N, C-alpha and C positions, 0 to 999 in steps of 0.2 A: 529895220534896227532893233526892233523891239525882241526878235527872233534871235538875232547874235547875241543880244545881251541873256537871253535866257541860256542858249548852249554854254556861253562862258560860264554862267553859274553852275549848270550842269558839268561840266568840265571840273569844275574846283570842289562839287561834291565827289565825284566818281575819283579825283585824285587823292581826297583826305581818305578814301575807303581801300587803297592800294598799299600793298604791304611797303613799307619804309625799308631803303635802299640798306640801313643798319640800325644798331641800337641806339636810339637816341640817348641824349643825357636826361635823366630821373632826377624830379625834385623829391628827394627820399624826406618826408617830416622826422625832426629831431625832437628830442625831449628838451625843450627850451624852459628857461624860467618861467615864461608865462603860462605854459603849458602845466608845469609841475604844480603852479599855484592854483589853476583852475583845476586840476586833478585833487588836490589835497581839499578844496572846498567844496566839491562834488561827492567825495567819500565821506566828509563830514555830514552832509546833507542826508545821505544815504543813511548813515547810522542814526541820525536824528528822526527819520521817518520809522524806521524800524521801531525806535524805542517809543515813539509814540503809540504805535500799535501794540506793543508789548504791555504798556501801561494802562491801554484802554483812556487814550485820553480823547479831546473833542475831533481829533481825526475819524477815530471808531465810530462816533456817533453820528459824523457826517456822513459815514458810509451807510450807517443803518436810514439815514433819511433819505439818501439818495435811492437807497433799493425800494423802500415803500413808496418812494413818488412812481417808480415803476415808467420808467421814459419809453419803453418798447409799447406799451398802451396808450401815452400820450400822444406818440406821434407813429402810428401805424403804418401810415402810407409809405415812410420810407424804410421800412422793415426789411422787405425785399433786397433793395439796392445794397443797403448794410450788410446783409448775409453774404454778397459776394465782395463787397468791398473790404471786410473782415480778413481775406484770402491774401491780402497784401502783407498780413503780419504773419503769415503761418509759414513754417521754417521750408517745408520742403517745396512748394512752389517757387517761393521767391529766390531759393537758394539754385534752382535749375535755371532761372531767367537770368539772374547777376552771374552765374557761371559760365551761361553761354557768351554774354557780352564781354567779360573778362577775357573767356578763352578767344575770342576774336582779337582784343587789345593784346594778347600774349603774342598771338601770329604775328600781328601788325608790326609789333614794337621788337621782335625777336628776345624776348623775355620771359622768364616764367613768375616773375615778381608778383603780378597782379592775382594770378590765381593761389599764390601762395600765402600773400596777405590775406586774401578772403579765407582760405581754410584757417590761418592762425586766429582771425577774428571770430569765426563761427566755433572753434575748439575752446577759447578763451570763454566764450558766452556760453556754452553748453556747461563748462566746469562751474563757472560761478554762480549763474543763474541756476542751474540745476541743483547745486547744492545749497542753496539760499531755500529753493521751494522744499526740499525734502528735509532740511534742519529745522524749518519753522514750521512745517506741516499746516497751514492755516486752510480751513475750509471756505468754500465759495458760497456767494449768496444764494444759489439753489439749494445748498447743502448746509445752511445755517442750522444750529440747534438753537441757542439760546438768544433771545433779543437782546441787543446792547453789549452782548460779549464779543471779545476779537476773534475767536475761533482758532486761537493759535494752539498747536500741539495736538491738533484732532486728527493727523493721517493724512490732511490735503497736500495739494501740491499747487497751490493757486497763487502764491506770494513771494516772490513779486510777478506781474504780468509778462509770461514769457512770448505772447503777440506783441506786446508792446517794445519789448527788449530785441527782438528780432527784428522789428520794424526798423528801430534806430540803427541796428548795427548793419543789416542788410543793405539798406539804401544809403546808409551813412558811409559804407565805403566806397562809394562813387565819389563821394565828395574828397575822401581821404586820399584816392587814388588820382584825383584831377591834376591836370599836368599845367593848368594856369590859374592864377589866384583870381580870376573873374569867375571862372568856372567852378571853382572851388566854393565860393561864396553862393552862387545860385544854387548850387547841388545841395549845399548845407540848409539853404532856407526851405528848398523842397522837400527835403528828408524831414526837417521839423515839422513842417505841415502834414506830413504823410503820416508821419509816427503820431502826431497829436490826434489826427482822424482815426486811425488804427484803435488807439488806446480809448478814445471815448466812445467807440462804436463797440467794443467790448462791455462796458459800463451800460449801454445802453440795451445791449441784449440780455443783460442780467449774468453775464458768467465772470464779471471781475469786480469786486470793489473798488471806489476811486483810489484808495491809498494801494493797491496791487497796480495801478495803472502809473501813480507816481512813481512807485519804486521800480516800475520796469522802465520808463525814461531815464531814471538815474542811472540804471546798471547797464542800460546800453552804453550811454554816454561814457561811464567809466572804460568800457571795453575799447573803444575809440580814443579816448586819451592815454590809455597805456599802451597802445601798440605800437609807439617809436620805440619802446625798451624791447621789442621783439625784431626790430629789422636789421640788428647783426646776425641773429639766428636764421633768419629768413634768408639773408644774403650767402651763407654758409650753405644753407639748404639748397639753393639755386645753383651755386657753384658745383656743389658736388651732384647735384642730376645732371646738369648740362655735361660734367666730365664723363658721367656713366653713359649718357646717350652717344659721345664722341668714341669712346672705347668701342661701345656696341658696333658702332658704324664702321671703325677702322677694321675691327675682326671679321665683320661680315663681307667688307670688301676684300679682305687678305686671304681668308680660306675658303670663302663659301665659290664650289664651282659655278660656272656659268652652264645652265642645261642646255642642250641642244634643242633646237626646234624641229616639232614633229615633221617628219617628211623630208628634212634637208637631205642633201646628199652625204653619202659616207665616204672616208678617204681610207681605200685599200689597196693593197699590195698586188701586182699580178702574182699568179703562181708561177713558181721556178720551172723551168724545162727539164728534162732527164739529162741534157749535157751539163747545164750549171748545177743540177743535184749531184752529179759524179764528181766535178770539180770541186765542190764544196766537201765533198767525203775526203777528196785528196788532201785538200789543205787543212783539214782537222788534225792531222796525224804530226806531230813536231818534227820527225824526221824529214817529212816531205817539204814541211815550211821551212827547214834550216838547208836543206840540200837545193833547194830551187831556186835559181837566179835569174829573174827575169832579163829576157834579152832584149826586149823591146816593151815599151809602154802597153800596159793593158788597154784594151778598149773594150767596153763591155757591150756584150752583142745586144741587149736590151737599154734602152734609157731607164733612168732611175726615177723619173717623175711619177708619182702615184695617179693612179686612174679615179677618175670621179665616177663612181658607180651609183645608181639610184638604189634606195632600200628596196630589197625584194626577198624573196623567201630563201632560207640558209641552203647550203649544198648539204646533200646526205653524206654519210660517213664513208660511203664506199666511193664517192666522187673526189674525196678529198686527198692531196698527195701527201703520202706517209713520210714526209721528209722534216726534220727541224734544223733549226741553224747549226745544230751541232753534229748533224749527220742522221743517218737511220737508226732506228731503237733496235734493229734486228741483229742479233750477236752472228758475228762472223763464222763460216765453217770452212776446215781446211779441205775438205773432199769436195767441195762445190763450186765450180768453175764459174768466173763471172760471164754474165751475158754479154755477147758482143753488140753494140749499138749501131755500128756504121757500116758491117758488111753484111752481104745477102746471104741468105740462108743457103745450107750447103746439105739439105736432105734432098736425096734423089727424088726426083718427079716419076710420077707413075707411069711405066710405059718406056722409061728411057733406057732399060737394062738389056 
């Protein structure tokens, strides 16, 4: 009884891994009023954090206090584990993992939307976070020059934290593309905890200020909240890509020749005999075709079925019949009598005279 129950569970699991018969109805998030309010509030918090760092407020003093605390010296036993855990915020490894999962989902649901949404989110993240990093030019804790300063405009690229923002967007895109509300809530909570851990890990390792991590969380959340504005563009891109795929397939099926298998028998016509060659030469002249009236229906001497011959070496030039469908290529000579084909030779035999 327990074995049958386990087999039924396995069947349900494998059924969910199979490809769906058609494209399902997808729940595309829309830019609702609630999302707009949350986006405006998040943007205001983003600007307030930047301003607090620019004016060297209490947030900058907290950054220096955490840096002098040196968490990596307080808890050295977790240093090795956190060196690996912080990889969950690096763009390269996480993009490969998420792309593999979304690629399988795109194949299963007959749609390119998961991959296109992920690509749009990464592009938006690179533009916004990259521009902020270069524009503010803040140095990290390991390269700080003046104690108590905000280290802004010094040519750095540490503010906001790219690891934290990438963790929010990369893992949050799974919650954004979730098909059920329950799955979306569960993935949202998991993404929040994972990105929180990645951000605090960068503070522990001393590669980021605490304010860098806070701004990285906000920057990643802004990207996820703004994605519904790009859904119409993603839909048009998917339609265009699918149309191009269908045209390529139709063009390939319409003009591409089917290659013959190696070693397959070739269809060759049999060589014409001498009598058929003479008849063909007579029928090529217009006068002969107009003057001849068939007295009885023609019966071909040889069947017209092609012979199936195995591929073999080609015949030499001397063995081929020098007769084409329009007759011999040799010019006619008036002083040359045609050779008789059916009469015996009239040459005298030796000793008969």
